[in-house]
N, C-alpha and C positions, 0 to 999 in steps of 0.2 A: 531435471535441469540442475544447473550448478552455477557456482560463482563464475567459473570460466566462461560459460555460455553468455551470461549477462555481461561480463567484462568485455567479451568479444563484440557483443552488440554495441556497447558504448564506445569501444575502440573504433568501430566503423564510422562514428561521428566525431572522432578525435577527443572523446571524453573518458576514455578508459582509466585515466588517472583519478577520476572521481570515485571509482569503485574501491571500497575499503574491505579488505580481507582481515577480519578481526581474530585475535586469539581468544577473546572472551565471547561468551554466548550473547547473541542479540535476539534470542527466540521470543522475548516478551518486550513490551514497550519499556518497562523499567530497566531490564538488562541492556537493551540497546542504548538507551539514554546514558546509562552508566558507562558502558564501553566506549561511547563516542564523546563523552564529556559534554553533553547538551541536555536541555530540558526535555522531559517526556513529551510535551505537546508537539515538539518538532519532529518526532518520529512519525513518519507517514505510514500509518497502519493500513495494510492491504487486507480488506475483508472479502471473503469469497462466499457467494450465495448461490443457491439454486432457484431458478424461476422456471417452472414447467420443465424440470429436469435439464435445464441448460444453465451453464455457469455464467455468473455476472460478478464483476469486481467493482468494489467501491473503496477508494483510498481516502482515509480520514485522518485527522490530526490525532496524535497519541492520547490526548486528554478528552477526546470526543467519544460518545457512545451512540450507537444506532437508536434512533427513535422509531419504534415500530409503526406508529401512526404515520409519521412523515414518509417512511419507507414505502408503506402500502399506498399512500396517496401518489407517490412518485412513480412506482413501478407496477402498481395495480395488483400486487400480490403480497402476501405476508413474507416478512424477512425469514428465510430459512438458510442457516449457515450450512456450508458443505461440511460434512463430518470429516474430522482430521484424517481418518484412514482412507478417505476418498479424494482428498485434495490433489494428490499427484495425478491421479487418473483424469480428473476434470480440468485441472489448470497447469499441470506440469511441474508444480512446486510442492515441496513438503511443508507441513506446518512449521512455523518459525522462520521459514525462508520465503514465504509467499510474497511475491512482488508483482507489480503490474507490467513487467517486461518479459519478453520471450514466451508469451502465452500461445496456446494453440489458436489457430486461425478461427476467427469469428467470436472470440470471447470479448464482450464489450467491457470497457473500463470507464468508470465515472470518477470524478473527484468531488469530494464534499467541500462545501464552502468554509468549513472549519480550518482548512489549510491556507486560505487566502490571506490570513493575517500575518503570515511569515514570508520572508524573502527566501530563506534556505530551509529545506526539509531533508529528512533522511529515510527513504524507503529501503527495504531489504534489497539484497542483490542476489537472490536465488538460494541462499543457505541461511542457516540459523547462526552464522558467524560472519555476517556481511552487512554492508549498507552502501548506498550511493548518495553522495552529497550533491543535491540539485537545487537550483532556483525553482520556485513554484511553476513558472512558465516553462521551464525545461521539463519538469515532471509532466506537465500537461502534454507537451509535444512528444516526448519519448515514450510515454505510456500509451500514446495514441488514444488519448481520452476522447470519449463521445461527448463530453461536456461536463458542466458543473451542476451538482445537485445539492439540495439542502435536506439531508436525511439524518442529521445527528442532533444530539442534545448535550447539555452540561458544559460544553466548551466555552460558551459565552461568559461564564463566571470567571474564566481565566484570561479572557481576551486582553485585558489591560494590565496584566502583570508583567 
């Protein structure tokens, strides 16, 4: 997958101008925030997991961390990240550019409640030098989210900053 494919996806909705092709790396939350001139918490971090050898995506705020207990309560399995070398095979994106768009058929996407405190967030756009500027409701719609989950910790400490 590439920036071009994700941009074409958003072009089909008239939102291609929201896709940002960066000269700087956006491979980590810190780098993405720096490149975009925003706070780290607004980077919509796309986490990829395997549950019974099937991929699952959870998009979380940049300052949130997966709470293993909450994850297991929600998905009934222990959180197991997809190894970086296998990301592209399972979800079509390489590490650093993993995003909730243009995924293979049948890969479920969930959004963590840690994102709800923001109006605008920035998920990646298929490469480690990209982002998409979206309202949270747009992220929910265009990521074809299966719904909201509460599987993170630590972000509440930053909620009122």
